[in-house]
C-alpha positions in Angstrom: 139.1 54.3 38.7 136.4 51.6 38.8 138.1 50.1 41.8 137.9 53.4 43.7 134.3 53.9 42.8 133.4 50.4 43.8 135.3 50.8 47.1 133.6 54.1 47.8 130.1 52.7 47.0 130.8 49.6 49.3 131.8 51.9 52.2 128.7 54.0 51.7 126.5 50.9 51.6 128.2 49.5 54.7 127.7 52.9 56.6 124.0 53.0 55.7 123.5 49.3 56.6 125.1 49.8 60.0 123.2 52.8 61.1 122.0 52.5 64.7 119.3 55.2 64.6 116.8 52.6 63.3 116.9 50.9 66.7 116.5 52.7 70.0 116.1 49.9 72.6 114.9 52.3 75.2 111.9 53.4 73.2 109.8 50.2 73.4 107.8 50.7 76.6 104.5 52.4 76.0 101.4 52.1 73.9 101.8 51.5 70.1 98.8 51.7 67.8 98.7 50.5 64.2 99.2 53.1 61.5 99.4 50.7 58.6 99.2 46.9 58.4 100.1 44.5 55.7 99.4 40.9 55.1 101.4 39.1 52.4 102.5 42.5 51.0 99.0 43.9 50.7 97.5 46.5 53.0 95.0 44.9 55.2 92.1 46.6 57.0 91.4 43.5 59.1 94.2 44.8 61.4 92.6 48.2 62.1 92.6 49.0 65.8 95.6 46.7 66.6 97.6 47.9 69.5 100.4 46.7 71.8 101.1 48.2 75.2 104.6 47.2 76.4 105.2 47.6 80.1 108.8 48.1 81.4 108.5 44.9 83.5 107.9 42.6 80.5 104.1 42.6 80.8 101.9 43.3 77.8 98.4 44.3 76.9 97.3 43.7 73.2 94.4 42.9 71.0 96.3 40.9 68.4 93.8 38.0 68.8 90.8 40.3 68.4 90.0 40.9 72.1 92.1 42.7 74.6 94.3 40.3 76.5 97.3 40.5 78.9 100.5 38.6 78.6 104.2 39.0 78.5 106.9 39.7 76.1 110.6 39.0 75.7 112.7 41.8 74.0 116.0 40.6 72.5 118.0 43.7 71.8 120.8 41.7 70.3 118.7 40.0 67.7 116.2 42.8 67.4 113.2 40.6 68.0 110.1 40.6 70.3 108.5 37.3 71.4 104.9 37.9 72.5 103.1 35.4 74.7 99.4 36.5 75.0 96.9 33.7 74.3 99.3 32.5 71.5 103.0 32.9 70.9 104.3 35.2 68.2 107.8 36.2 67.2 108.4 39.5 65.4 111.5 41.0 63.9 112.0 44.6 64.7 112.6 46.5 61.5 112.6 49.9 63.1 112.3 51.2 66.6 112.6 54.8 67.7 110.6 57.1 70.0 107.8 57.6 67.4 107.6 54.5 65.2 107.9 50.7 65.6 107.9 48.4 62.5 107.4 44.7 63.2 107.4 41.8 60.7 106.6 38.2 61.2 104.7 35.1 60.1 101.3 34.2 61.5 99.6 31.0 60.4 101.6 31.0 57.1 101.0 34.6 56.2 103.7 37.3 56.3 102.6 40.4 58.3 104.1 43.8 58.7 102.9 46.3 61.3 103.8 50.0 61.2 102.9 51.3 64.7 103.0 54.8 66.1 103.5 55.6 69.8 100.6 57.2 71.6 
């Protein structure tokens, strides 16, 4: 009985872990504005107003450095990462991407950041 229960639980866990609805690679282009931002696990107001505007051709407009700048981005759908090149280089893991929400995480200058962005 324990074996069957463990097997059923493992299959359930595997099914949830392999869900693809957390990543819609066609949803990235457009303007994304910060809904919540975290620095080292704590909500940070210093990120208020942050936005990314991803163009379909790989061009980008953002204010991640404080002022609006243009640059480019590389979107790796296989690794679920975005490399941003706009005044400085940043690498973010995509935790969720659908038509309404984008969640990014990454390390900037030794601090761990998490951005929860909504599409506008």
